[in-house]
C-alpha positions as CSV (number, residue, x, y, z in Angstrom):
1,X,151.3,-37.7,154.6
2,X,147.9,-39.1,155.3
3,X,144.8,-37.4,156.6
4,X,144.0,-34.9,158.9
5,X,145.7,-34.4,158.2
6,X,142.8,-32.9,160.1
7,X,139.5,-32.6,161.5
8,X,137.3,-35.2,159.8
9,X,140.4,-36.7,158.6
10,X,140.3,-40.0,157.4
11,X,137.7,-42.4,156.6
12,X,137.4,-42.1,152.9
13,X,141.0,-41.1,152.4
14,X,142.3,-44.0,154.4
15,X,139.9,-46.3,152.6
16,X,141.1,-45.1,149.3
17,X,144.8,-46.0,149.9
18,X,145.9,-48.8,147.6
19,X,149.4,-50.2,147.0
20,X,148.6,-51.2,143.4
21,X,146.7,-48.0,142.4
22,X,148.4,-44.9,141.1
23,X,146.8,-41.5,141.7
24,X,148.1,-38.0,141.1
25,X,147.9,-35.9,144.3
26,X,148.8,-32.4,145.3
27,X,150.7,-31.5,148.4
28,X,150.2,-27.9,149.5
29,X,151.4,-25.6,152.2
30,X,148.7,-23.1,153.2
31,X,148.4,-20.1,155.5
32,X,145.0,-19.6,157.0
33,X,144.4,-15.9,157.6
34,X,143.8,-14.7,161.2
35,X,140.2,-14.4,162.4
36,X,137.9,-17.2,163.5
37,X,140.7,-19.7,163.9
38,X,139.4,-20.5,167.4
39,X,136.7,-22.5,165.7
40,X,137.8,-25.8,164.0
41,X,134.8,-25.7,161.7
42,X,136.1,-22.4,160.2
43,X,139.5,-24.0,159.4
44,X,137.6,-26.5,157.2
45,X,135.5,-23.8,155.6
46,X,138.5,-21.7,154.8
47,X,140.2,-24.7,153.1
48,X,137.1,-25.3,151.0
49,X,137.5,-21.9,149.5
50,X,140.6,-23.2,147.6
51,X,138.3,-25.5,145.6
52,X,135.8,-23.1,143.9
53,X,133.2,-24.9,141.8
54,X,133.3,-28.1,143.8
55,X,129.9,-28.7,145.3
56,X,129.9,-29.6,149.0
57,X,127.5,-32.4,149.8
58,X,126.2,-33.3,153.3
59,X,127.8,-36.4,154.8
60,X,130.4,-36.6,152.0
61,X,134.1,-36.3,152.6
62,X,136.0,-33.2,151.4
63,X,138.3,-33.6,148.4
64,X,141.3,-32.9,150.6
65,X,143.1,-34.1,153.8
66,X,144.9,-31.6,156.0
67,X,147.0,-31.3,159.1
68,X,147.3,-28.2,161.2
69,X,151.1,-27.5,161.5
70,X,151.2,-24.3,163.5
71,X,148.6,-21.9,164.8
72,X,148.7,-18.4,166.2
73,X,145.3,-16.8,166.6
74,X,146.7,-13.3,165.9
75,X,149.0,-14.2,163.0
76,X,147.2,-17.1,161.3
77,X,147.9,-20.8,160.9
78,X,150.0,-23.0,158.7
79,X,148.4,-26.1,157.2
80,X,149.7,-29.1,155.1
81,X,147.1,-30.4,152.7
82,X,146.8,-33.4,150.4
83,X,144.3,-33.3,147.6
84,X,143.3,-35.1,144.4
85,X,142.5,-31.8,142.8
86,X,144.9,-28.9,142.5
87,X,143.9,-26.0,144.8
88,X,143.2,-22.6,143.3
89,X,144.8,-19.3,144.5
90,X,141.5,-17.4,144.6
91,X,140.8,-17.4,148.3
92,X,141.0,-14.4,150.7
93,X,140.8,-16.7,153.8
94,X,143.5,-19.2,152.8
95,X,146.8,-18.3,151.1
96,X,148.4,-20.9,149.0
97,X,152.1,-20.8,149.9
98,X,153.4,-23.8,147.8
99,X,151.9,-26.6,145.8
100,X,153.7,-29.7,144.6
101,X,152.3,-32.3,142.2
102,X,152.9,-35.8,143.7
103,X,152.7,-39.1,141.9
104,X,153.1,-41.8,144.5
105,X,154.4,-45.1,143.2
106,X,154.7,-47.4,146.2
107,X,156.4,-50.8,145.6
108,X,155.5,-54.1,147.2
109,X,157.5,-54.5,150.4
110,X,158.4,-50.8,150.6
111,X,158.2,-49.3,154.1
112,X,156.4,-45.9,154.3
113,X,156.6,-43.5,157.2
114,X,153.3,-41.8,158.0
115,X,151.7,-39.3,160.4
116,X,148.0,-39.0,160.5
117,X,145.8,-36.9,162.8
118,X,142.2,-38.0,162.8
119,X,138.9,-37.6,164.4
120,X,138.7,-41.3,165.5
121,X,135.0,-42.1,165.9
122,X,132.3,-44.8,165.6
123,X,128.6,-44.5,165.0
124,X,126.1,-45.7,167.6
125,X,122.3,-45.4,167.9
126,X,121.1,-42.3,169.8
127,X,119.4,-43.5,173.0
128,X,116.8,-40.7,172.8
129,X,116.1,-41.4,169.1
130,X,117.0,-45.0,168.1
131,X,116.4,-44.2,164.4
132,X,119.3,-41.7,164.5
133,X,123.0,-42.5,164.7
134,X,125.5,-40.3,166.4
135,X,129.3,-40.2,166.2
136,X,131.2,-40.9,169.5
137,X,135.0,-40.7,169.9
138,X,137.1,-43.7,170.5
139,X,139.2,-43.0,173.5
140,X,141.1,-46.2,174.4
141,X,144.4,-46.8,172.6
142,X,143.4,-50.4,171.5
143,X,140.2,-49.0,169.9
144,X,142.1,-46.3,168.1
145,X,144.6,-48.9,166.8
146,X,141.8,-51.1,165.6
147,X,140.2,-48.1,163.9
148,X,143.4,-47.3,162.0
149,X,143.8,-51.0,160.9
150,X,140.2,-51.1,159.6
151,X,140.7,-47.8,157.7
152,X,143.9,-49.0,156.1
153,X,142.4,-52.3,155.1
154,X,144.7,-54.2,152.7
155,X,146.8,-51.1,151.8
156,X,149.5,-52.2,154.3
157,X,150.3,-55.7,155.4
158,X,151.5,-54.4,158.8
159,X,152.0,-51.3,160.9
160,X,155.3,-51.0,162.7
161,X,156.5,-48.7,165.4
162,X,153.1,-47.2,166.0
163,X,152.9,-44.3,168.4
164,X,149.4,-42.8,169.3
165,X,149.2,-39.4,170.8
166,X,145.9,-38.1,172.2
167,X,145.0,-34.4,171.9
168,X,142.6,-32.3,174.0
169,X,139.2,-31.8,172.6
170,X,138.6,-29.2,169.9
171,X,135.4,-27.3,170.4
172,X,133.6,-25.6,167.5
173,X,130.4,-24.2,166.3
174,X,128.7,-25.2,163.0
175,X,126.1,-22.5,162.7
176,X,124.3,-22.4,166.0
177,X,125.2,-26.0,166.9
178,X,128.1,-26.6,169.2
179,X,130.4,-29.5,168.5
180,X,133.5,-31.3,169.8
181,X,136.2,-33.2,168.0
182,X,138.5,-35.6,169.9
183,X,141.6,-36.3,167.7
184,X,144.6,-38.6,167.9
185,X,147.8,-38.5,166.0
186,X,149.1,-41.8,164.6
187,X,152.8,-42.0,163.7
188,X,154.6,-45.1,162.4
189,X,155.5,-47.2,159.4
190,X,153.4,-49.0,156.9
191,X,154.8,-52.2,155.4
């Protein structure tokens, strides 16, 4: 399971994949409580509550990757999460249903199936303010494939049977600022 798993799924997580490096991870199944699930930013905030004491820094990736599995605004949502830190059961907004410690030990030549939902973007200069860079979504399938290959770097020698599924935009509010996330799900095999 790779990242999004979720909303800003990806860049550092995908960059950190290494065939020769071992890292203990935790795979968790989480239920997000109903209320404010219509705002994708709130999903992220609810998941952060499972990591008390970890300081959130601007422009820094979260210590977790996640993927929304099922959502019902009235009943809540089910999320799969991967993290390098064990999540804590202290949250009122996110209920920890199951946690499994995972010690991946990929071998050279091994084929690994993956599914990754990511906010596939690039940064460009803002036309109104050239000093500022803004993120824009990559819409074309060939751009999305190139993005995935860049993020994986040398972690995989090839990607086989890749299927890319586009999703409708997710709209959210971060404070008073509106936002939009355009995600794509990548499914295939890493060699």
